[in-house]
C-alpha positions as CSV (number, residue, x, y, z in Angstrom):
1,M,186.4,177.7,164.2
2,A,187.1,178.7,160.6
3,E,184.0,181.0,160.6
4,T,185.3,183.0,163.5
5,L,188.6,183.6,161.7
6,R,186.8,184.3,158.5
7,R,184.8,187.1,160.1
8,V,188.0,188.5,161.5
9,L,189.6,188.5,158.1
10,S,186.5,189.6,156.1
11,S,186.1,193.3,155.6
12,G,182.5,193.3,156.8
13,S,183.4,192.0,160.3
14,A,184.3,195.4,161.5
15,S,180.7,196.6,161.5
16,G,178.5,196.3,164.5
17,T,179.2,195.1,168.0
18,G,178.7,191.4,167.2
19,E,176.5,190.8,170.2
20,G,174.2,188.0,169.6
21,N,175.8,186.9,166.3
22,T,176.4,183.4,167.4
23,T,177.7,180.8,165.0
24,E,177.9,177.1,164.9
25,V,181.2,175.7,166.2
26,G,183.1,174.2,163.3
27,P,186.1,171.8,163.2
28,P,189.2,172.8,165.2
29,L,191.5,175.1,163.3
30,L,195.3,175.1,163.0
31,L,196.8,178.6,162.4
32,L,200.2,178.1,160.6
33,G,203.0,180.5,159.8
34,G,206.6,181.3,160.1
35,P,208.2,183.5,162.8
36,G,206.6,187.0,162.9
37,S,203.7,186.1,160.6
38,G,201.0,187.6,162.8
39,K,199.6,184.4,164.4
40,T,199.3,186.0,167.8
41,A,197.6,189.1,166.4
42,L,195.0,186.9,164.6
43,L,194.5,184.8,167.6
44,F,193.8,187.9,169.7
45,A,191.5,189.3,167.0
46,S,189.6,185.9,167.1
47,A,189.3,186.2,170.9
48,L,187.8,189.7,170.6
49,E,185.4,188.5,167.9
50,A,184.2,185.5,170.0
51,A,183.9,187.6,173.1
52,G,181.4,189.8,171.4
53,E,179.0,187.0,170.4
54,G,177.1,187.0,173.7
55,R,178.2,183.5,174.7
56,G,180.7,182.3,177.2
57,P,184.2,183.7,177.9
58,V,187.3,183.0,175.8
59,L,190.2,181.0,177.2
60,F,193.6,182.1,175.8
61,L,196.5,179.8,176.6
62,T,200.0,181.1,176.0
63,R,203.4,180.6,177.5
64,R,204.0,184.3,178.3
65,P,201.9,187.5,178.6
66,L,201.4,189.6,175.5
67,Q,203.9,192.5,175.3
68,S,201.1,194.7,173.9
69,L,197.6,194.3,172.5
70,P,197.6,193.9,168.8
71,R,196.3,197.0,166.9
72,G,194.0,197.2,164.0
73,T,191.7,194.3,165.0
74,R,188.3,194.3,163.4
75,A,186.4,194.0,166.7
76,P,186.7,197.0,169.0
77,L,188.8,196.9,172.2
78,E,185.7,197.3,174.4
79,P,186.2,196.7,178.1
80,L,183.4,194.1,178.2
81,R,185.1,192.1,175.4
82,L,188.5,192.3,177.1
83,Q,187.0,191.2,180.4
84,K,185.7,188.0,178.7
85,I,189.2,186.9,177.6
86,R,190.8,184.8,180.2
87,F,194.6,184.5,179.9
88,Q,196.4,181.5,181.3
89,Y,200.2,181.1,181.1
90,P,201.3,177.5,181.4
91,P,205.2,177.8,181.6
92,S,205.9,174.2,180.4
93,T,204.4,171.3,178.7
94,R,203.8,169.5,182.0
95,E,201.9,172.5,183.3
96,L,199.9,172.8,180.1
97,L,198.9,169.1,180.3
98,R,198.1,169.5,184.0
99,F,195.9,172.5,183.2
100,L,194.0,170.7,180.5
101,C,193.5,167.6,182.5
102,S,192.0,169.6,185.4
103,A,189.8,171.9,183.1
104,H,186.7,169.9,184.0
105,E,187.1,170.8,187.6
106,A,187.2,174.6,187.0
107,R,184.2,176.6,188.2
108,G,182.6,179.6,186.5
109,P,181.2,180.2,183.1
110,V,182.2,177.6,180.4
111,P,184.4,179.0,177.6
112,S,183.0,179.3,174.1
113,L,186.4,179.4,172.5
114,L,189.8,177.8,173.5
115,L,192.9,179.3,172.0
116,L,196.5,178.1,172.3
117,D,199.4,180.2,171.1
118,G,202.9,178.8,170.5
119,L,202.2,175.1,170.3
120,E,205.7,174.6,168.8
121,E,207.3,175.8,172.1
122,Y,205.5,173.1,174.1
123,L,206.3,170.4,171.5
124,A,210.0,171.4,171.5
125,E,210.3,170.3,175.2
126,D,209.4,166.7,174.3
127,P,209.6,166.3,170.5
128,G,208.1,163.3,168.8
129,T,204.8,162.3,167.1
130,Q,203.5,160.5,170.1
131,E,203.7,163.5,172.3
132,A,202.2,165.8,169.7
133,A,199.3,163.4,169.2
134,Y,198.7,163.2,173.0
135,L,198.6,167.0,173.3
136,A,196.4,167.5,170.3
137,A,194.0,164.8,171.5
138,L,193.9,166.4,175.0
139,L,193.1,169.9,173.5
140,L,190.3,168.4,171.4
141,D,189.0,166.5,174.5
142,T,189.0,169.7,176.5
143,A,187.1,171.6,173.9
144,A,184.6,168.7,173.6
145,H,184.1,168.8,177.4
146,F,183.4,172.5,177.3
147,S,180.9,171.9,174.5
148,Q,179.1,169.3,176.5
149,V,178.7,171.2,179.7
150,G,178.3,174.7,178.2
151,P,174.9,176.4,177.9
152,G,174.8,175.9,174.1
153,G,176.7,176.6,170.9
154,G,179.7,174.5,171.8
155,C,183.3,175.5,172.3
156,G,185.6,176.1,169.4
157,L,189.4,175.5,169.2
158,I,192.1,177.4,167.4
159,V,195.8,176.5,167.9
160,A,198.7,178.5,166.5
161,L,201.8,176.6,165.3
162,Q,205.1,178.1,164.0
163,T,206.4,176.3,160.9
164,Q,210.0,175.9,160.0
165,E,211.6,175.2,156.6
166,G,213.4,172.0,155.8
167,D,212.9,170.2,159.1
168,S,211.8,166.6,158.4
169,E,210.7,166.0,162.0
170,D,208.6,169.1,162.1
171,A,207.1,168.1,158.8
172,L,206.1,164.7,160.3
173,Q,204.6,166.5,163.4
174,L,202.6,168.8,161.1
175,A,201.2,166.0,159.0
176,L,200.0,164.3,162.2
177,L,198.5,167.5,163.6
178,Q,196.6,168.1,160.4
179,R,194.7,164.9,161.0
180,Y,193.4,166.4,164.3
181,F,192.8,169.8,162.9
182,P,190.9,169.5,159.5
183,A,190.5,173.3,159.2
184,Q,193.7,175.3,158.6
185,C,194.8,178.9,157.9
186,W,198.3,179.4,156.4
187,L,200.1,182.7,156.7
188,Q,202.8,183.3,154.1
189,P,204.9,186.3,152.9
190,D,203.5,187.9,149.8
191,A,205.6,190.5,147.9
192,L,202.6,191.3,145.7
193,G,200.4,192.5,148.6
194,P,200.1,196.1,149.9
195,G,202.7,197.3,152.4
196,E,206.3,196.4,153.2
197,H,205.4,193.5,155.6
198,C,202.5,191.8,153.9
199,L,201.4,188.2,154.2
200,R,198.8,186.1,152.5
201,A,196.3,184.4,154.7
202,C,194.8,181.3,153.1
203,L,191.8,179.8,154.9
204,E,191.0,176.1,154.4
205,P,187.8,175.7,156.4
206,G,187.9,171.9,156.5
207,G,184.8,171.3,154.3
208,R,182.7,174.1,155.8
209,G,182.4,177.0,153.5
210,P,184.6,178.1,150.6
211,R,188.3,178.5,150.6
212,A,189.4,182.2,150.7
213,E,192.5,184.4,150.8
214,W,193.3,187.8,152.3
215,W,196.3,190.1,152.5
216,V,197.4,190.8,156.1
217,A,199.8,193.8,156.4
218,F,201.5,195.3,159.4
219,R,202.4,198.9,159.5
220,P,205.6,200.1,161.2
221,D,203.6,201.0,164.3
222,G,202.3,197.4,164.5
223,E,198.8,198.1,163.3
224,M,197.2,195.3,161.3
225,T,195.3,195.9,158.1
226,I,193.4,193.3,156.1
227,T,192.2,193.4,152.5
228,P,190.7,190.7,150.3
229,C,193.1,189.0,148.0
230,P,191.9,189.3,144.4
231,H,193.8,186.4,142.8
232,Q,192.8,182.8,142.9
233,P,193.8,180.7,145.9
234,S,197.0,178.6,145.5
235,D,198.1,175.6,147.4
236,P,199.2,176.9,150.8
237,S,201.1,173.8,151.7
238,S,203.7,174.4,149.0
239,D,205.2,177.2,151.1
240,K,204.5,175.9,154.6
241,G,208.0,176.5,155.8
242,S,208.1,180.2,154.8
243,S,208.8,182.7,157.5
244,S,208.9,186.5,157.8
245,G,209.8,189.1,160.3
246,G,207.5,191.7,162.1
247,Q,204.5,191.2,164.2
248,P,204.6,188.1,166.4
């Protein structure tokens, strides 16, 4: 789902309602960043973008309700878009696994996009590469099932994971997850960008489309602003443990 996130980050994605602008579902994407790096805000912006494509609803999985709706998203906060975003709050890894295993029994419109926020919280309950691999495989299987039974266009998958610096076990988990999620977007602090709390978003689309970078800044009131990054992309994995404060 790199193209959905690319439209969110691109300056031209704010124009138009987006209805009918369907796109081919790409490889599953892993959204990576430290604490407060704006992962939730970008996930929600992706949900709004997909909700305006004229396809199925968006399934947003997170451990707890959002405290407030992120501001400054490219897609407008239209009631019809918001109604197409279905929030589910599995409180534990067991409940998340149970929900995913029973997804094929659910009635109603088939989701066109599956989002999971806070993967690290679920993995922390039962750390280890085997558990991470099982959960990743189940997420991919659920998205594949939605793609098979849906009316067309497939179901995309974006998962947000908080990275930590200097943890060898987390690094091993990340290396494993990257095999399941060929597309990745890294969020890293960037002192050269505009604003006090600015991050660099580096999108690696997993072989589909060019690599690209943007500056993502958060104002004191929480509003998100996005501008293209003029300098050449660098290796995002070199700073994968970086963290920053601010927007969750």
